[in-house]
VOPAGU-2260 file (C-alpha; in pm, 1 decimal, decimal comma):
REM VOPAGU-2260
SITE   aa  ch    i         X         Y         Z
SITE  MET   A    0    1741,4    2743,7      51,9
SITE  HIS   A    1    1912,0    2452,9     187,7
SITE  TYR   A    2    1709,0    2163,9     341,2
SITE  ASP   A    3    1781,8    1958,5     660,6
SITE  ALA   A    4    1571,0    1721,1     419,4
SITE  ILE   A    5    1434,9    1642,2      93,8
SITE  VAL   A    6    1138,0    1361,2      15,6
SITE  LEU   A    7    1130,0    1230,0    -375,2
SITE  GLY   A    8     785,4    1177,5    -390,1
SITE  VAL   A    9     456,1    1294,5    -180,1
SITE  GLY   A   10     233,8     946,6    -240,0
SITE  GLY   A   11     171,1     724,8      52,5
SITE  VAL   A   12     502,7     675,4     188,2
SITE  GLY   A   13     672,1     998,1     124,9
SITE  SER   A   14     349,3    1264,4     250,2
SITE  ALA   A   15     416,4     973,2     591,0
SITE  ALA   A   16     811,0    1072,8     547,9
SITE  LEU   A   17     723,6    1423,5     500,7
SITE  PHE   A   18     513,8    1465,3     842,4
SITE  HIS   A   19     727,3    1227,0    1030,6
SITE  LEU   A   20    1043,7    1462,2     940,9
SITE  ALA   A   21     865,5    1767,0     993,6
SITE  LYS   A   22     712,2    1639,0    1332,0
SITE  ARG   A   23    1059,6    1612,4    1449,7
SITE  GLY   A   24    1150,8    1995,8    1316,6
SITE  ALA   A   25    1316,5    1927,8    1029,0
SITE  ARG   A   26    1333,8    2189,9     706,8
SITE  VAL   A   27    1181,6    1970,9     503,6
SITE  LEU   A   28    1099,8    1955,7      80,6
SITE  GLY   A   29     858,8    1721,5     -76,7
SITE  LEU   A   30     913,9    1709,8    -450,6
SITE  GLU   A   31     544,8    1517,9    -630,1
SITE  ARG   A   32     578,4    1532,4    -987,9
SITE  PHE   A   33     154,9    1546,0   -1021,4
SITE  GLU   A   34     -76,1    1686,1    -735,2
SITE  VAL   A   35    -117,7    1587,7    -391,2
SITE  ALA   A   36    -299,8    1231,6    -367,5
SITE  HIS   A   37    -298,9    1236,1    -766,1
SITE  ASP   A   38    -448,1     922,1    -953,6
SITE  ARG   A   39    -158,5     815,8   -1116,8
SITE  GLY   A   40      48,3     614,5    -944,2
SITE  SER   A   41      -3,5     389,7    -668,1
SITE  SER   A   42    -205,6     576,0    -352,2
SITE  HIS   A   43    -577,8     606,1    -514,7
SITE  GLY   A   44    -927,3     430,5    -601,3
SITE  GLN   A   45   -1084,1     512,1    -237,6
SITE  THR   A   46    -973,3     196,9      -9,8
SITE  ARG   A   47    -726,8      -7,1      69,6
SITE  LEU   A   48    -771,9    -322,5     329,7
SITE  ILE   A   49    -552,3    -324,8     655,1
SITE  ARG   A   50    -535,0    -625,8     853,5
SITE  GLN   A   51    -293,2    -767,0    1124,1
SITE  ALA   A   52    -321,3   -1124,1    1079,4
SITE  TYR   A   53     -28,0   -1097,1     815,5
SITE  PHE   A   54      -3,7   -1425,3     559,9
SITE  GLU   A   55     280,7   -1244,5     407,1
SITE  HIS   A   56     530,8   -1320,5     676,8
SITE  PRO   A   57     484,2   -1288,7    1076,8
SITE  ASP   A   58     720,6   -1037,6    1075,5
SITE  TYR   A   59     509,1    -773,1     965,8
SITE  VAL   A   60     269,2    -794,8    1222,8
SITE  PRO   A   61     421,5    -570,6    1451,3
SITE  LEU   A   62     470,3    -297,3    1186,7
SITE  VAL   A   63     150,2    -325,4    1108,0
SITE  LYS   A   64      55,1    -281,6    1505,3
SITE  ARG   A   65     261,7      30,0    1498,8
SITE  ALA   A   66     103,3     119,7    1195,9
SITE  PHE   A   67    -231,3     100,1    1402,7
SITE  GLU   A   68    -175,2     366,1    1642,0
SITE  LEU   A   69     -38,1     599,2    1412,7
SITE  TRP   A   70    -377,0     609,5    1163,0
SITE  ARG   A   71    -566,3     631,0    1483,5
SITE  GLU   A   72    -294,9     945,4    1596,8
SITE  LEU   A   73    -310,5    1075,6    1222,9
SITE  GLU   A   74    -702,4    1113,8    1278,1
SITE  GLN   A   75    -660,2    1290,4    1541,2
SITE  VAL   A   76    -412,5    1545,6    1454,1
SITE  CYS   A   77    -654,1    1611,3    1083,9
SITE  GLY   A   78    -985,2    1557,2    1271,0
SITE  GLN   A   79   -1100,6    1345,5    1011,8
SITE  THR   A   80   -1224,8     903,5     962,5
SITE  LEU   A   81    -938,8     787,3     760,5
SITE  TYR   A   82   -1006,3     378,4     929,0
SITE  ASP   A   83   -1308,8     219,8     918,5
SITE  GLU   A   84   -1284,0    -124,6    1140,1
SITE  VAL   A   85   -1543,3    -331,1     954,0
SITE  GLY   A   86   -1332,5    -658,3     967,3
SITE  LEU   A   87   -1238,5    -878,2     719,1
SITE  LEU   A   88   -1324,8   -1204,1     578,1
SITE  GLU   A   89   -1053,0   -1423,4     449,9
SITE  VAL   A   90   -1131,2   -1730,6     206,1
SITE  GLY   A   91    -921,0   -2011,0      40,6
SITE  ALA   A   92    -799,2   -2357,2      86,5
SITE  PRO   A   93    -710,3   -2435,1     452,4
SITE  ASP   A   94    -364,9   -2540,4     357,0
SITE  GLY   A   95    -353,5   -2270,6      86,4
SITE  GLU   A   96     -98,0   -1948,9     141,9
SITE  VAL   A   97    -358,0   -1694,1     276,9
SITE  VAL   A   98    -621,2   -1943,6     551,4
SITE  ARG   A   99    -289,1   -2124,6     659,4
SITE  GLY   A  100     -37,3   -1792,2     686,4
SITE  VAL   A  101    -304,5   -1609,0     863,5
SITE  ARG   A  102    -337,4   -1861,6    1122,1
SITE  ALA   A  103     -41,3   -1857,0    1198,4
SITE  SER   A  104      51,9   -1514,7    1200,0
SITE  ALA   A  105    -250,2   -1495,2    1474,3
SITE  ARG   A  106     -86,3   -1773,6    1712,4
SITE  GLU   A  107     235,4   -1646,0    1689,8
SITE  TYR   A  108     131,8   -1294,5    1823,5
SITE  ASP   A  109    -218,6   -1366,1    1973,1
SITE  LEU   A  110    -455,8   -1179,9    1768,2
SITE  PRO   A  111    -790,2   -1279,9    1734,8
SITE  ILE   A  112    -943,9   -1409,1    1479,8
SITE  GLU   A  113   -1246,1   -1664,9    1423,2
SITE  ASN   A  114   -1189,7   -1978,4    1199,3
SITE  LEU   A  115   -1541,5   -2114,6    1006,2
SITE  SER   A  116   -1630,7   -2359,1     801,9
SITE  ALA   A  117   -1713,1   -2311,0     411,2
SITE  ALA   A  118   -2097,9   -2389,7     570,2
SITE  GLU   A  119   -2040,5   -2131,9     880,2
SITE  THR   A  120   -1957,2   -1872,8     644,3
SITE  ARG   A  121   -2213,2   -1932,5     394,3
SITE  LYS   A  122   -2452,0   -1911,7     678,5
SITE  ARG   A  123   -2317,1   -1607,2     808,3
SITE  PHE   A  124   -2186,4   -1415,7     551,6
SITE  PRO   A  125   -2484,5   -1509,5     269,6
SITE  GLN   A  126   -2328,7   -1208,8      32,0
SITE  PHE   A  127   -2036,9   -1446,1     -83,9
SITE  HIS   A  128   -2068,3   -1804,6    -205,0
SITE  VAL   A  129   -1764,4   -2003,9     -40,9
SITE  ASP   A  130   -1725,8   -2350,7    -224,6
SITE  ASP   A  131   -1734,2   -2640,1       9,9
SITE  ALA   A  132   -1332,4   -2740,8     -28,6
SITE  CYS   A  133   -1279,3   -2401,2     111,6
SITE  GLU   A  134   -1234,2   -2265,6     499,5
SITE  ALA   A  135   -1264,5   -1907,4     612,1
SITE  VAL   A  136   -1046,6   -1659,8     862,2
SITE  PHE   A  137   -1251,9   -1353,5     999,5
SITE  GLU   A  138   -1085,0   -1112,3    1149,7
SITE  THR   A  139   -1233,8    -822,2    1367,2
SITE  ARG   A  140   -1007,2    -582,2    1367,1
SITE  ALA   A  141    -926,3    -500,1    1014,3
SITE  GLY   A  142   -1073,5    -264,2     820,5
SITE  TYR   A  143   -1002,5     -19,5     511,7
SITE  LEU   A  144    -833,9     300,5     504,4
SITE  LEU   A  145   -1000,1     601,8     307,9
SITE  VAL   A  146    -690,6     654,9     119,5
SITE  GLU   A  147    -711,1     953,9     -78,4
SITE  LYS   A  148    -759,5    1112,9     257,4
SITE  CYS   A  149    -486,5     922,6     392,0
SITE  VAL   A  150    -230,3    1075,7     172,1
SITE  GLN   A  151    -413,5    1403,6     244,6
SITE  ALA   A  152    -386,0    1409,3     570,3
SITE  HIS   A  153     -43,6    1329,5     609,7
SITE  ALA   A  154      76,2    1637,2     358,0
SITE  ASP   A  155    -107,6    1898,5     500,3
SITE  ALA   A  156      38,2    1753,3     883,5
SITE  ALA   A  157     326,5    1781,8     744,7
SITE  VAL   A  158     306,0    2139,0     573,7
SITE  ARG   A  159     106,3    2214,4     965,1
SITE  HIS   A  160     467,8    2137,0    1070,0
SITE  GLY   A  161     645,5    2357,9     826,2
SITE  ALA   A  162     742,0    2131,9     556,3
SITE  GLU   A  163     773,3    2265,8     191,1
SITE  ILE   A  164     578,3    2109,0     -93,1
SITE  ARG   A  165     664,9    2173,7    -445,1
SITE  THR   A  166     415,1    1976,9    -695,7
SITE  GLY   A  167     426,4    1975,6   -1071,2
SITE  GLU   A  168     784,8    1905,4   -1039,4
SITE  THR   A  169     999,1    1631,0   -1187,2
SITE  VAL   A  170    1278,7    1533,6   -1057,6
SITE  ALA   A  171    1540,4    1467,3   -1287,7
SITE  SER   A  172    1850,3    1286,1   -1083,1
SITE  TRP   A  173    2001,0    1326,7    -765,4
SITE  ARG   A  174    2384,6    1293,5    -624,5
SITE  ALA   A  175    2529,7    1275,2    -325,6
SITE  ASP   A  176    2680,5    1610,6    -241,2
SITE  GLY   A  177    3013,2    1562,3      34,4
SITE  SER   A  178    2810,2    1481,9     322,7
SITE  GLY   A  179    2444,7    1596,5     164,1
SITE  VAL   A  180    2279,9    1584,5    -149,9
SITE  VAL   A  181    2185,7    1751,5    -452,4
SITE  VAL   A  182    1842,8    1683,0    -647,7
SITE  GLU   A  183    1832,5    1827,5   -1014,0
SITE  THR   A  184    1489,1    1884,0   -1117,2
SITE  ASP   A  185    1283,7    2070,5   -1441,7
SITE  ARG   A  186    1273,5    2340,1   -1252,5
SITE  GLY   A  187    1595,7    2352,3   -1058,4
SITE  HIS   A  188    1802,4    2206,5    -801,2
SITE  TYR   A  189    1793,4    2181,6    -441,8
SITE  ALA   A  190    2045,6    2118,7    -145,5
SITE  ALA   A  191    1980,0    1924,3     164,7
SITE  ASP   A  192    2150,2    1717,3     463,9
SITE  ARG   A  193    1928,0    1459,3     404,6
SITE  LEU   A  194    1730,5    1242,1     108,9
SITE  VAL   A  195    1483,9    1038,4     119,7
SITE  VAL   A  196    1356,0     851,3    -173,3
SITE  ALA   A  197     924,5     725,5    -219,3
SITE  ALA   A  198     893,0     692,6    -574,1
SITE  GLY   A  199     714,2     442,1    -608,6
SITE  ALA   A  200     652,2     305,3    -975,1
SITE  TRP   A  201     888,4     526,3   -1058,3
SITE  SER   A  202    1148,6     400,7    -800,2
SITE  SER   A  203    1409,3     212,9   -1041,7
SITE  ALA   A  204    1509,8     540,9   -1223,6
SITE  LEU   A  205    1561,9     691,3    -873,1
SITE  LEU   A  206    1756,4     403,8    -776,3
SITE  ALA   A  207    1960,0     241,9   -1039,6
SITE  ASP   A  208    2264,9     255,1    -940,7
SITE  LEU   A  209    2113,9     -32,9    -650,5
SITE  ASN   A  210    2082,5    -288,2    -944,3
SITE  ILE   A  211    1773,2    -419,8    -772,8
SITE  ALA   A  212    1480,9    -551,9    -993,6
SITE  LEU   A  213    1171,8    -415,2    -965,8
SITE  GLU   A  214     877,0    -479,8   -1207,2
SITE  VAL   A  215     594,2    -222,2   -1232,8
SITE  ARG   A  216     258,0    -384,7   -1332,6
SITE  ARG   A  217     -73,1    -231,3   -1411,7
SITE  LYS   A  218    -381,8    -312,9   -1156,0
SITE  PRO   A  219    -673,7    -197,5   -1245,0
SITE  ILE   A  220    -938,9    -178,2   -1034,1
SITE  TYR   A  221   -1352,3    -228,0   -1069,1
SITE  TRP   A  222   -1686,5    -116,1    -900,0
SITE  TYR   A  223   -1957,6    -372,9    -996,6
SITE  ALA   A  224   -2334,8    -252,3    -964,9
SITE  THR   A  225   -2562,8    -501,6    -667,4
SITE  SER   A  226   -2862,2    -635,5    -692,4
SITE  GLY   A  227   -2925,0    -549,6    -324,5
SITE  ASP   A  228   -2848,2    -402,0     -14,9
SITE  GLY   A  229   -2589,6    -710,4      88,0
SITE  TYR   A  230   -2267,8    -540,2      55,0
SITE  ARG   A  231   -2371,3    -206,8     195,4
SITE  ARG   A  232   -2134,4     -64,9     437,0
SITE  GLU   A  233   -2358,9      -3,3     683,8
SITE  ASN   A  234   -2588,3    -308,8     669,3
SITE  GLY   A  235   -2249,9    -510,0     790,8
SITE  SER   A  236   -2044,7    -615,5     521,5
SITE  PRO   A  237   -1671,4    -669,3     600,9
SITE  GLY   A  238   -1420,9    -637,1     355,8
SITE  PHE   A  239   -1260,8   -1003,6     132,4
SITE  TYR   A  240   -1015,3   -1156,9       0,5
SITE  PHE   A  241   -1046,2   -1494,1    -194,7
SITE  ASP   A  242    -736,7   -1720,7    -244,0
SITE  LEU   A  243    -880,4   -1923,7    -567,2
SITE  PRO   A  244    -664,9   -2172,0    -792,9
SITE  ARG   A  245    -797,2   -1885,1   -1039,5
SITE  GLY   A  246    -609,5   -1572,4    -870,6
SITE  GLY   A  247    -643,8   -1374,6    -529,8
SITE  PHE   A  248    -937,3   -1160,6    -517,7
SITE  TYR   A  249   -1015,3    -886,4    -301,1
SITE  GLY   A  250   -1300,8    -618,8    -256,2
SITE  PHE   A  251   -1494,0    -364,3       4,2
SITE  PRO   A  252   -1786,7    -283,2     137,1
SITE  GLN   A  253   -2020,0     -95,2     -49,7
SITE  LEU   A  254   -1984,6     279,6      47,6
SITE  ASP   A  255   -2193,6     464,1    -248,5
SITE  ASP   A  256   -2387,5     361,2    -548,0
SITE  ALA   A  257   -2125,7     302,8    -772,1
SITE  GLY   A  258   -2119,3     -23,3    -627,5
SITE  ILE   A  259   -1862,3    -298,7    -451,4
SITE  LYS   A  260   -1494,2    -233,8    -513,7
SITE  VAL   A  261   -1356,2    -574,3    -628,3
SITE  ALA   A  262   -1002,3    -651,1    -779,4
SITE  GLU   A  263    -744,1    -925,2    -861,0
SITE  HIS   A  264    -451,6    -936,7    -644,0
SITE  THR   A  265    -249,7   -1188,6    -844,1
SITE  GLY   A  266    -126,5   -1119,6   -1210,0
SITE  GLY   A  267     -96,4    -772,3   -1367,1
SITE  GLU   A  268      39,5    -609,1   -1689,9
SITE  VAL   A  269     429,0    -525,2   -1653,0
SITE  VAL   A  270     441,4    -200,6   -1690,1
SITE  VAL   A  271     715,5     -41,5   -1913,1
SITE  ASP   A  272     689,2     315,8   -1856,0
SITE  PRO   A  273     480,6     427,9   -1553,8
SITE  LEU   A  274     342,0     753,1   -1720,9
SITE  LEU   A  275     201,3     542,5   -2032,9
SITE  VAL   A  276     -23,3     305,3   -1809,7
SITE  ASN   A  277    -288,8     174,5   -2048,5
SITE  ARG   A  278    -593,0     356,0   -1830,2
SITE  GLU   A  279    -886,8     236,7   -2066,6
SITE  LEU   A  280   -1099,5     -79,8   -1937,7
SITE  LEU   A  281    -955,2    -364,8   -2093,7
SITE  ALA   A  282   -1001,8    -736,4   -2149,7
SITE  ASP   A  283    -850,2    -825,4   -1811,3
SITE  GLN   A  284   -1199,7    -711,2   -1667,4
SITE  GLN   A  285   -1323,0   -1017,6   -1763,3
SITE  HIS   A  286   -1138,0   -1242,4   -1474,3
SITE  VAL   A  287   -1251,5   -1046,5   -1202,7
SITE  ALA   A  288   -1646,2   -1017,9   -1354,0
SITE  GLU   A  289   -1621,9   -1372,9   -1372,5
SITE  PHE   A  290   -1504,9   -1386,0   -1005,6
SITE  VAL   A  291   -1766,3   -1169,7    -936,2
SITE  ALA   A  292   -2063,2   -1347,2   -1091,1
SITE  GLU   A  293   -1912,5   -1716,6    -958,5
SITE  TYR   A  294   -1838,2   -1585,4    -574,4
SITE  LEU   A  295   -2070,3   -1250,1    -516,6
SITE  PRO   A  296   -2398,6   -1343,9    -573,3
SITE  GLN   A  297   -2585,6   -1040,2    -472,7
SITE  ALA   A  298   -2372,2    -837,8    -730,8
SITE  THR   A  299   -2416,4    -790,1   -1118,8
SITE  THR   A  300   -2110,9    -766,1   -1354,0
SITE  ARG   A  301   -2204,5    -468,6   -1457,1
SITE  CYS   A  302   -1927,0    -246,3   -1467,5
SITE  THR   A  303   -2015,9     120,5   -1347,7
SITE  ALA   A  304   -1625,3     270,7   -1281,8
SITE  HIS   A  305   -1279,8     183,9   -1276,6
SITE  ALA   A  306    -936,4     294,5   -1210,8
SITE  VAL   A  307    -594,8     148,7   -1283,8
SITE  CYS   A  308    -353,8     216,1   -1017,6
SITE  MET   A  309      39,4      -0,7   -1025,9
SITE  TYR   A  310     173,8    -243,6    -812,8
SITE  THR   A  311     578,8    -206,9    -755,8
SITE  MET   A  312     693,8    -543,1    -726,4
SITE  THR   A  313    1022,2    -695,8    -567,3
SITE  ALA   A  314    1144,5   -1032,2    -705,1
SITE  ASP   A  315    1020,7   -1180,8    -341,7
SITE  GLY   A  316     733,7    -962,4    -336,7
SITE  HIS   A  317     809,6    -761,1      -1,7
SITE  PHE   A  318     935,3    -457,4      17,1
SITE  ILE   A  319    1258,6    -280,6      75,9
SITE  VAL   A  320    1333,1     -29,1     324,8
SITE  ASP   A  321    1686,4      65,8     414,5
SITE  ARG   A  322    2003,5     318,6     368,0
SITE  HIS   A  323    2162,3     358,3      20,5
SITE  PRO   A  324    2471,5     156,4     103,2
SITE  ALA   A  325    2758,9     361,6     -63,6
SITE  HIS   A  326    2563,4     727,3     129,5
SITE  ASP   A  327    2488,1     675,3     458,8
SITE  GLN   A  328    2268,5    1015,3     421,1
SITE  ILE   A  329    2016,6     814,6     192,2
SITE  ALA   A  330    1694,4     630,5     291,9
SITE  PHE   A  331    1424,5     478,3      78,0
SITE  ALA   A  332    1151,5     257,3      66,4
SITE  ALA   A  333    1091,1      62,9    -265,0
SITE  GLY   A  334     885,4    -207,4    -380,6
SITE  LEU   A  335     583,9    -214,7    -243,8
SITE  SER   A  336     419,5    -477,9    -386,6
SITE  GLY   A  337      20,0    -419,5    -403,3
SITE  HIS   A  338      62,7    -495,3      -9,4
SITE  GLY   A  339     230,9    -161,7     166,9
SITE  PHE   A  340      18,4     124,0     194,7
SITE  LYS   A  341    -141,3       6,4     554,4
SITE  PHE   A  342     211,4      47,8     653,6
SITE  VAL   A  343     282,5     402,5     566,5
SITE  GLY   A  344     275,1     568,6     858,7
SITE  VAL   A  345     504,1     320,1     997,1
SITE  LEU   A  346     752,7     337,5     707,1
SITE  GLY   A  347     706,0     701,2     724,4
SITE  GLU   A  348     833,9     692,8    1090,5
SITE  ALA   A  349    1129,5     440,8    1011,5
SITE  LEU   A  350    1276,6     649,1     728,3
SITE  SER   A  351    1246,7     974,8     930,6
SITE  GLU   A  352    1488,7     766,8    1211,4
SITE  LEU   A  353    1731,6     653,3     955,0
SITE  ALA   A  354    1718,5     987,7     757,1
SITE  LEU   A  355    1794,5    1224,4    1048,1
SITE  ASP   A  356    1954,9     953,8    1346,1
SITE  GLY   A  357    2107,4     672,0    1097,8
SITE  ARG   A  358    1929,8     350,9    1223,5
SITE  THR   A  359    1545,4     265,4    1340,8
SITE  ASP   A  360    1400,0      64,4    1660,6
SITE  LEU   A  361    1143,6       1,4    1448,0
SITE  PRO   A  362    1161,7    -373,9    1333,9
SITE  VAL   A  363    1240,9    -339,8     958,9
SITE  GLY   A  364    1510,8    -541,8     958,2
SITE  PHE   A  365    1413,5    -829,8     764,8
SITE  LEU   A  366    1332,4    -546,2     474,7
SITE  ALA   A  367    1690,8    -417,4     427,1
SITE  ALA   A  368    1859,9    -399,6      46,8
SITE  ASP   A  369    2067,6    -675,1     104,4
SITE  ARG   A  370    1893,6    -966,1     114,7
SITE  GLU   A  371    1911,0   -1235,3    -112,7
SITE  GLY   A  372    1750,5   -1293,8    -437,2
SITE  LEU   A  373    1685,5    -879,5    -457,8
SITE  ARG   A  374    1944,9    -812,0    -732,4
SITE  PRO   A  375    1944,7    -999,5   -1038,9
SITE  GLY   A  376    2151,2   -1320,3   -1075,7
SITE  GLN   A  377    2122,2   -1371,8    -709,8
SITE  ASP   A  378    2012,8   -1690,2    -594,0
């Protein structure tokens, strides 16, 4: 069968692209080397934060606003709750990247946030310790996404619109074939008019001809037992991010008896082969446990569970969303750099437009592949 489009990878971005392509009536095939909503890549581990006052760069704000709309639409489509608006507490030095960046985005886009002193934060959120030298911002219109449910919802909705998904099939290569493409897998080959590459930690191999520097990092996440009910979702505990000299740490309200989920956003061991990433509990857990002991006074350092995800980092920490410079029929997203899941709906929408129309009105220009600093040797 000849397809209108093929999507390589049915994870966070790939499942969304598959849905948006199929919704537009394209005959589309998704190829996934594992199962849908698997635990071998970057889009698993129960929850992901979502927020609007974006400290990384204000240009993300219009995209995340559209992402919020699309998550609500997907909830209607699948009949499930995917997003829980519990709020987000972000703590750090007033002149640090996070607090300063949140305030800048909030000013530029008139987003509602609350500014809190350390004392005000401790009084309002006694489940967190906040140093006197720090300040906090609280964003009410923030919360968390149920990550595996989101991926499955996009994939299921795509299938209902006629998409085909082949799991357990490994892509070996792709090649441009005139104005179309041919994809080779360990089971055969497929032809299509358009190709979308959304391969996560495997992007370097599938986009090798672009010579873009992508570094994959091992990112463990942990659940810790608590000593009370202060972090429970039903008691109003928010998501949180602490920007500290020792690193950036984030977490979620407690959703079940496993405890409170906490992880370090910064750092991470470099992964040579995503298939061989070490998924055992390693010594780097101690760094997170030390944060828990100092800043989460109602939690213990008894780790009840853990998982390992991967970040695929660009040189500047921003995503790449673009068309292939040599092949207009190919669109791709790569290097989500550990903060991309909240955007996958809008990135899928943008990729579907880039693939089918050759352009998009969504404001992704600042994420183009030809920006400076992405390739080795560039200034």
